[in-house]
C-alpha positions as CSV (number, residue, x, y, z in Angstrom):
1,X,0.0,0.0,0.2
2,X,2.9,2.4,0.9
3,X,4.6,1.6,-2.3
4,X,1.4,2.3,-4.4
5,X,0.9,5.6,-2.6
6,X,4.6,6.8,-3.3
7,X,4.2,5.8,-7.1
8,X,0.9,7.8,-7.2
9,X,2.5,10.8,-5.6
10,X,5.5,10.6,-7.8
11,X,3.1,10.2,-11.1
12,X,1.2,13.2,-9.9
13,X,4.4,15.0,-9.3
14,X,5.7,14.6,-12.8
15,X,2.3,15.7,-14.3
16,X,2.6,18.9,-12.3
17,X,6.3,19.2,-13.6
18,X,5.2,18.7,-17.2
19,X,2.5,21.4,-16.8
20,X,5.0,24.2,-15.8
21,X,8.1,22.7,-17.4
22,X,9.9,23.5,-14.3
23,X,12.2,20.2,-14.5
24,X,14.4,19.1,-17.0
25,X,14.9,15.6,-15.5
26,X,12.8,14.2,-12.6
27,X,15.2,11.5,-11.2
28,X,14.8,11.1,-7.5
29,X,18.1,11.4,-5.6
30,X,17.7,10.1,-2.1
31,X,19.6,11.5,0.9
32,X,22.9,9.7,2.0
33,X,22.9,7.6,5.3
34,X,23.1,9.8,8.5
35,X,26.7,10.5,9.4
36,X,26.1,13.1,12.1
37,X,23.3,14.5,14.1
38,X,22.1,18.0,14.1
39,X,20.4,19.1,17.4
40,X,20.4,15.8,19.0
41,X,18.6,12.8,18.5
42,X,18.2,10.3,21.3
43,X,18.5,6.5,21.1
44,X,21.4,6.7,18.5
45,X,19.1,8.0,15.8
46,X,20.5,10.9,13.8
47,X,18.4,13.9,13.5
48,X,19.2,15.9,10.4
49,X,18.4,19.5,9.9
50,X,16.8,18.8,6.3
51,X,15.0,15.5,7.0
52,X,11.8,15.2,4.8
53,X,12.7,18.4,2.7
54,X,12.4,17.9,-1.0
55,X,14.1,20.2,-3.4
56,X,14.9,20.9,-7.1
57,X,18.3,21.3,-8.2
58,X,19.1,23.9,-11.1
59,X,20.5,22.0,-14.0
60,X,23.7,23.9,-13.9
61,X,24.7,22.3,-10.9
62,X,26.2,18.9,-11.3
63,X,24.8,15.6,-10.0
64,X,26.4,12.2,-10.7
65,X,23.1,10.3,-10.7
66,X,21.4,12.2,-13.6
67,X,22.4,14.3,-16.5
68,X,23.3,18.0,-16.1
69,X,22.6,19.9,-19.3
70,X,22.8,23.6,-18.3
71,X,19.6,23.7,-20.6
72,X,21.8,23.5,-23.6
73,X,21.8,21.1,-26.6
74,X,25.8,21.2,-26.2
75,X,25.4,19.1,-22.8
76,X,22.4,17.3,-23.5
77,X,23.9,13.9,-22.6
78,X,26.6,15.0,-20.1
79,X,26.6,13.0,-16.8
80,X,29.0,14.2,-14.2
81,X,31.1,11.8,-12.3
82,X,30.6,13.7,-9.1
83,X,28.1,15.6,-7.0
84,X,28.7,19.5,-6.5
85,X,29.6,20.2,-3.1
86,X,26.2,21.9,-2.2
87,X,24.4,18.9,-3.5
88,X,26.6,16.8,-1.1
89,X,26.0,18.8,1.8
90,X,22.2,18.7,1.3
91,X,22.1,15.0,1.1
92,X,24.1,14.5,4.1
93,X,21.5,16.5,6.0
94,X,18.5,14.5,4.7
95,X,17.2,16.7,1.9
96,X,15.9,14.7,-1.2
97,X,16.5,16.1,-4.9
98,X,13.5,15.7,-6.9
99,X,14.9,16.7,-10.1
100,X,16.9,19.2,-12.2
101,X,15.2,22.6,-12.7
102,X,14.9,24.4,-16.0
103,X,16.7,27.4,-16.8
104,X,18.1,29.8,-19.4
105,X,20.9,28.2,-21.4
106,X,24.0,28.5,-19.4
107,X,22.1,30.9,-17.1
108,X,21.9,33.5,-19.7
109,X,18.5,35.3,-19.7
110,X,15.9,37.0,-17.4
111,X,12.6,35.4,-18.6
112,X,13.6,31.6,-19.0
113,X,12.8,31.6,-22.6
114,X,16.3,30.7,-23.6
115,X,16.1,26.8,-22.7
116,X,16.8,24.0,-25.3
117,X,14.0,22.4,-23.3
118,X,11.5,25.1,-23.8
119,X,10.2,27.9,-21.6
120,X,9.0,27.6,-18.0
121,X,5.5,28.6,-17.2
122,X,4.9,30.8,-14.1
123,X,2.7,29.1,-11.6
124,X,1.7,32.4,-10.0
125,X,0.5,33.9,-13.3
126,X,0.3,31.3,-16.2
127,X,0.1,34.1,-18.7
128,X,3.4,35.8,-17.5
129,X,7.1,34.9,-17.9
130,X,8.7,33.0,-15.0
131,X,11.8,35.4,-14.9
132,X,15.4,33.8,-15.2
133,X,17.8,32.4,-15.3
134,X,16.6,30.2,-12.4
135,X,12.9,30.2,-13.6
136,X,12.8,26.5,-13.2
137,X,13.8,26.7,-9.7
138,X,11.2,29.4,-8.8
139,X,8.4,27.6,-10.5
140,X,9.2,24.3,-8.7
141,X,8.2,26.0,-5.4
142,X,5.8,28.3,-6.5
143,X,2.1,28.2,-6.8
144,X,-0.8,26.4,-4.8
145,X,0.7,22.8,-5.5
146,X,4.5,23.2,-5.5
147,X,6.7,20.4,-6.4
148,X,9.0,20.7,-3.6
149,X,10.1,22.7,-0.4
150,X,13.0,24.6,-1.7
151,X,15.3,24.9,-4.9
152,X,18.8,25.5,-5.5
153,X,19.7,28.2,-8.1
154,X,22.4,30.2,-9.1
155,X,22.6,34.4,-9.3
156,X,25.0,36.0,-11.6
157,X,23.2,39.3,-12.1
158,X,19.7,38.7,-10.5
159,X,19.2,35.2,-11.7
160,X,17.4,34.0,-8.2
161,X,16.0,37.2,-7.1
162,X,14.1,38.1,-10.5
163,X,12.3,34.8,-10.9
164,X,11.4,34.7,-7.2
165,X,10.0,38.2,-7.6
166,X,7.9,37.1,-10.7
167,X,6.8,33.8,-9.1
168,X,5.8,35.5,-5.6
169,X,8.4,33.4,-3.5
170,X,11.5,34.4,-1.6
171,X,15.0,34.2,-3.5
172,X,18.2,34.6,-1.5
173,X,21.7,35.3,-3.0
174,X,24.3,34.9,-0.3
175,X,27.5,36.8,0.0
176,X,30.0,35.8,-2.9
177,X,32.3,33.0,-1.4
178,X,29.8,31.8,1.2
179,X,28.5,28.7,-0.7
180,X,30.8,26.4,-2.6
181,X,31.0,26.9,-6.3
182,X,32.6,23.5,-6.9
183,X,30.3,21.6,-9.4
184,X,28.8,24.7,-10.8
185,X,28.6,25.0,-14.7
186,X,30.3,28.5,-15.0
187,X,28.6,31.4,-16.7
188,X,30.8,34.2,-15.1
189,X,32.9,32.9,-12.3
190,X,33.3,36.1,-10.4
191,X,29.8,36.6,-10.2
192,X,28.2,33.3,-10.1
193,X,26.5,32.5,-6.7
194,X,24.9,29.6,-5.5
195,X,21.4,30.4,-3.7
196,X,18.2,29.3,-2.4
197,X,14.5,29.8,-3.3
198,X,11.8,28.9,-1.0
199,X,8.2,30.0,0.2
200,X,9.6,31.1,3.7
201,X,12.6,32.4,5.2
202,X,13.0,29.6,7.8
203,X,13.6,27.0,5.0
204,X,16.1,29.3,3.5
205,X,17.8,29.7,6.7
206,X,18.1,25.8,7.1
207,X,19.5,25.4,3.7
208,X,21.9,28.4,4.2
209,X,23.2,26.9,7.6
210,X,23.9,23.6,6.0
211,X,25.6,25.0,2.8
212,X,27.6,27.9,4.3
213,X,30.9,26.1,4.8
214,X,34.5,26.4,3.4
215,X,35.3,24.2,0.5
216,X,38.8,23.7,-0.2
217,X,38.1,22.6,-3.8
218,X,36.6,26.0,-4.6
219,X,39.3,28.7,-4.8
220,X,36.6,31.5,-4.3
221,X,35.3,29.9,-1.2
222,X,35.7,32.1,1.9
223,X,38.4,30.9,4.1
224,X,37.9,29.7,7.8
225,X,39.6,32.7,9.2
226,X,37.6,35.3,7.2
227,X,34.4,33.4,8.3
228,X,35.4,33.6,11.9
229,X,36.3,37.4,11.6
230,X,32.8,38.1,10.2
231,X,31.1,36.0,12.8
232,X,32.9,38.3,15.6
233,X,32.3,41.6,13.8
234,X,29.1,41.5,12.3
235,X,26.7,42.5,15.1
236,X,23.8,40.0,15.9
237,X,20.3,41.3,15.3
238,X,19.4,41.2,19.0
239,X,22.3,43.7,19.5
240,X,20.7,46.9,21.1
241,X,22.2,49.0,18.1
242,X,20.0,46.9,15.8
243,X,16.7,47.2,17.5
244,X,15.9,50.3,15.5
245,X,17.3,50.0,12.1
246,X,18.4,52.7,9.5
247,X,17.4,51.5,6.1
248,X,18.9,53.2,3.0
249,X,16.8,54.0,0.1
250,X,19.1,54.5,-2.9
251,X,17.7,57.6,-4.9
252,X,19.1,56.3,-8.1
253,X,16.4,53.6,-7.9
254,X,13.5,56.1,-7.7
255,X,13.0,56.1,-11.4
256,X,10.0,57.0,-13.5
257,X,10.2,53.4,-15.1
258,X,9.1,51.8,-11.9
259,X,5.3,50.9,-12.4
260,X,2.6,52.5,-10.1
261,X,1.9,48.8,-9.0
262,X,5.6,48.2,-7.8
263,X,5.9,51.8,-6.5
264,X,3.0,51.5,-4.3
265,X,4.0,48.2,-2.8
266,X,7.5,49.6,-2.3
267,X,5.8,52.6,-0.4
268,X,3.8,50.4,1.6
269,X,6.7,48.4,2.9
270,X,8.7,51.7,3.7
271,X,5.7,52.9,5.5
272,X,5.5,49.6,7.5
273,X,9.1,49.9,8.4
274,X,8.5,53.5,9.8
275,X,5.5,52.3,11.7
276,X,7.7,49.8,13.4
277,X,10.1,52.5,14.6
278,X,13.0,52.1,11.9
279,X,14.6,55.0,10.2
280,X,14.6,55.6,6.3
281,X,17.7,57.3,5.0
282,X,17.9,58.7,1.4
283,X,21.4,58.0,0.0
284,X,23.0,58.6,-3.4
285,X,25.1,55.8,-4.7
286,X,26.2,57.4,-8.1
287,X,28.2,54.5,-9.5
288,X,25.0,52.4,-9.5
289,X,24.1,54.3,-12.7
290,X,26.9,52.5,-14.6
291,X,26.4,49.2,-12.9
292,X,24.4,47.5,-15.9
293,X,26.8,48.2,-18.6
294,X,29.7,47.2,-16.3
295,X,27.9,44.0,-15.4
296,X,27.3,42.9,-19.1
297,X,30.8,43.8,-20.2
298,X,32.4,41.7,-17.5
299,X,29.8,38.7,-17.6
300,X,29.9,38.1,-21.5
301,X,33.7,38.4,-21.2
302,X,33.9,35.6,-18.8
303,X,31.3,33.6,-20.5
304,X,33.2,33.7,-23.8
305,X,36.1,32.3,-22.0
306,X,34.2,29.6,-20.2
307,X,32.2,28.4,-23.0
308,X,35.2,28.0,-25.1
309,X,35.4,24.4,-23.8
310,X,32.3,23.2,-25.4
311,X,33.2,22.3,-28.8
312,X,31.7,18.6,-28.9
313,X,35.0,16.9,-29.7
314,X,35.3,15.4,-26.1
315,X,31.8,15.3,-24.6
316,X,28.3,16.7,-25.3
317,X,26.6,17.3,-28.6
318,X,28.6,16.6,-31.8
319,X,27.2,17.0,-35.5
320,X,27.2,14.5,-38.1
321,X,30.4,12.7,-37.7
322,X,33.0,13.3,-40.7
323,X,36.4,11.8,-41.3
324,X,38.9,14.3,-39.9
325,X,41.6,14.8,-42.3
326,X,43.8,17.8,-41.2
327,X,43.3,20.9,-39.1
328,X,40.8,22.5,-41.4
329,X,38.4,19.5,-40.9
330,X,38.8,19.7,-37.1
331,X,37.9,23.4,-37.0
332,X,35.0,22.8,-39.4
333,X,33.6,20.0,-36.9
334,X,34.0,22.3,-33.9
335,X,32.4,25.1,-35.9
336,X,29.4,23.0,-36.7
337,X,29.1,21.5,-33.1
338,X,28.9,25.0,-31.7
339,X,26.7,26.5,-34.3
340,X,24.4,23.7,-33.9
341,X,24.4,23.4,-30.3
342,X,24.2,26.9,-28.9
343,X,21.0,29.1,-28.7
344,X,20.9,32.4,-30.1
345,X,21.3,34.3,-26.8
346,X,24.4,32.3,-25.9
347,X,25.8,33.0,-29.5
348,X,25.2,36.7,-28.9
349,X,26.8,37.0,-25.4
350,X,29.9,34.9,-26.8
351,X,30.3,37.3,-29.6
352,X,30.0,40.2,-27.4
353,X,32.5,38.9,-24.9
354,X,34.9,38.0,-27.5
355,X,34.7,41.5,-28.8
356,X,35.4,42.9,-25.3
357,X,38.3,40.6,-25.1
358,X,39.9,41.4,-28.5
359,X,43.0,43.6,-28.4
360,X,41.1,46.6,-29.9
361,X,38.6,46.7,-27.2
362,X,40.2,45.4,-24.1
363,X,40.1,48.8,-22.6
364,X,36.2,48.1,-22.2
365,X,37.0,45.2,-19.9
366,X,39.5,47.1,-17.9
367,X,37.2,50.2,-17.4
368,X,34.4,47.8,-16.3
369,X,36.6,46.2,-13.7
370,X,37.4,49.6,-12.5
371,X,33.6,50.6,-12.2
372,X,33.1,47.4,-10.4
373,X,35.7,48.2,-7.8
374,X,34.5,51.8,-7.3
375,X,30.7,50.5,-6.8
376,X,32.1,48.1,-4.4
377,X,33.7,50.6,-2.3
378,X,31.0,53.2,-2.5
379,X,28.1,50.8,-1.6
380,X,30.1,49.5,1.4
381,X,30.8,53.0,2.5
382,X,27.1,53.4,3.4
383,X,26.9,50.5,5.8
384,X,27.6,50.7,9.5
385,X,29.6,47.5,9.5
386,X,33.1,47.2,7.8
387,X,33.7,45.2,4.7
388,X,36.0,42.5,5.8
389,X,37.6,42.1,2.5
390,X,38.2,45.7,1.8
391,X,41.9,46.1,3.3
392,X,43.0,49.5,1.9
393,X,40.9,51.7,4.1
394,X,37.2,52.3,3.8
395,X,36.0,55.8,3.4
396,X,32.8,55.9,5.4
397,X,29.9,58.3,4.9
398,X,28.8,60.7,7.7
399,X,27.2,59.0,10.7
400,X,23.9,60.3,9.7
401,X,24.1,58.5,6.3
402,X,25.2,55.0,7.7
403,X,22.9,52.2,7.1
404,X,22.1,48.7,8.4
405,X,20.6,47.6,5.1
406,X,19.7,49.0,1.6
407,X,16.0,48.4,0.1
408,X,14.6,48.6,-3.3
409,X,12.1,46.9,-5.6
410,X,13.6,43.7,-7.1
411,X,12.1,44.5,-10.6
412,X,10.5,47.7,-12.3
413,X,7.2,45.8,-12.8
414,X,5.3,42.6,-11.9
415,X,6.2,39.7,-14.4
416,X,5.1,40.7,-18.0
417,X,3.0,38.7,-20.0
418,X,4.7,36.3,-22.4
419,X,3.1,38.3,-25.3
420,X,4.4,41.7,-24.1
421,X,8.0,40.0,-23.4
422,X,8.4,38.6,-26.8
423,X,7.1,41.7,-28.5
424,X,9.5,44.0,-26.6
425,X,12.4,41.6,-27.2
426,X,11.8,41.8,-30.9
427,X,11.9,45.5,-30.8
428,X,15.1,45.7,-29.0
429,X,17.2,42.7,-27.8
430,X,18.4,45.0,-24.9
431,X,15.1,45.3,-23.4
432,X,15.6,42.1,-21.7
433,X,18.9,43.1,-20.1
434,X,17.2,46.3,-18.4
435,X,15.2,43.7,-16.1
436,X,18.5,43.3,-14.0
437,X,18.8,47.0,-13.2
438,X,18.0,46.7,-9.4
439,X,19.7,43.4,-8.9
440,X,23.1,43.8,-10.6
441,X,24.6,46.2,-8.2
442,X,24.4,43.5,-5.2
443,X,26.0,40.9,-7.6
444,X,28.9,43.1,-8.8
445,X,29.7,44.0,-5.1
446,X,29.1,40.3,-4.1
447,X,26.6,41.5,-1.4
448,X,24.0,39.4,0.4
449,X,20.5,40.1,-1.0
450,X,17.1,38.6,-1.0
451,X,13.8,39.2,-2.8
452,X,10.8,39.1,-0.5
453,X,7.5,38.3,-1.8
454,X,5.0,41.3,-0.9
455,X,1.5,41.1,-2.2
456,X,2.7,40.0,-5.5
457,X,5.8,42.2,-5.9
458,X,9.3,41.6,-5.0
459,X,11.0,43.7,-2.6
460,X,14.8,43.6,-2.3
461,X,17.0,43.9,0.8
462,X,20.8,44.3,0.5
463,X,23.2,44.0,3.3
464,X,26.9,44.5,4.0
465,X,29.2,41.7,2.8
466,X,29.0,38.7,5.1
467,X,25.8,40.0,7.0
468,X,23.8,37.3,5.3
469,X,21.9,36.1,8.6
470,X,20.9,39.5,9.3
471,X,19.5,40.1,5.8
472,X,17.3,36.8,6.3
473,X,16.1,38.1,9.8
474,X,14.8,41.6,8.4
475,X,13.3,39.9,5.4
476,X,11.4,37.9,7.8
477,X,10.4,41.0,9.7
478,X,9.2,42.7,6.5
479,X,6.9,39.6,5.4
480,X,5.3,39.5,9.0
């Protein structure tokens, strides 16, 4: 009877997945045997923090039990020989993976329309786009009949927060280096960050607690001594200085393109914070204006380099086999493989990245890096806490301008309809890039950030580097 019940549940789960196209593959990955207990568990039984929780894993995070495609034809049959570190950690703490979530190919997109496996349908509003690139991850936990309790995603310039906003769920991007990137198919390695999407903050907090560990296999993983420094220097929320918060409102985000619906919900949240006794501080972060072009210059440059390995000669998609006779034939095979296996958006960004990295245009890349450094320092200067990785002296704003957190909408509008999005994309391919305007600054600076569902609109919080737990605490406060 139990086995029949499980089969029925799994069948129904697959039907829901097919309806929204949120999963690319649906192989169940069971948790590993208990090795240690969390919180105690008498009589020798191990109690694990994530026992009983089910999750979807974005399909650019490798798993050895099933394929990892990054939603690309170029990796349609690729199976990793190992699990990503975050997948191992979740398994050790009892979480069950229900399948690999759909995404924009290699994480390139803001609508989840660029997948080789088809677009994702938004469970919150089926006529609207799901957002991207982690649209499948958001759709898997959204709606009235979700597939799972949480989902792993990756956030490069807003790829967790934007779909979370559109699908009306929480989307958390930790500080860069907090969660291991070992086993992540890279898009832009200096920006890619593993994060969590869920319907409540408590679930995100549990997943973050399990995965927030140093990994010596990841060269960008935050070392133990830096983690210890953050632990001692970042004030806990219960500290008296945090009872009444100062929350910064960047004036650069108060733009006419923000729709009346989003503006009204944002004002409602700000008024709620004032009613709770917190202080709002208008601040000006001038470098934010140039964040979007700097981001796309850097991200496409790194993508062009990272995706050079996918030529079909060793693994992945290959075109019709030909007898290779000399270098010309080899180059022709690689050309055909890449031409046939990459989608249009991926090709566009590779071309743009290669242009930026060319000797004639290398100055653009250098200037974008300089803008990123300027933004990092300027944003950090508005926080009360110090940025532990900025060693060369931090220029702080006046005491009256120092903030605990920054707040903004996650997106300029609620999720656009599929029809409107496709129409605007045809008018100008750059229209899709603008969707990331509020989320990119936190990505460039590597700051913790979360999108909070507030009556159908996403509200974004940003904290100082390493202040991840506090961002989660205040997100819970706003949602209450």
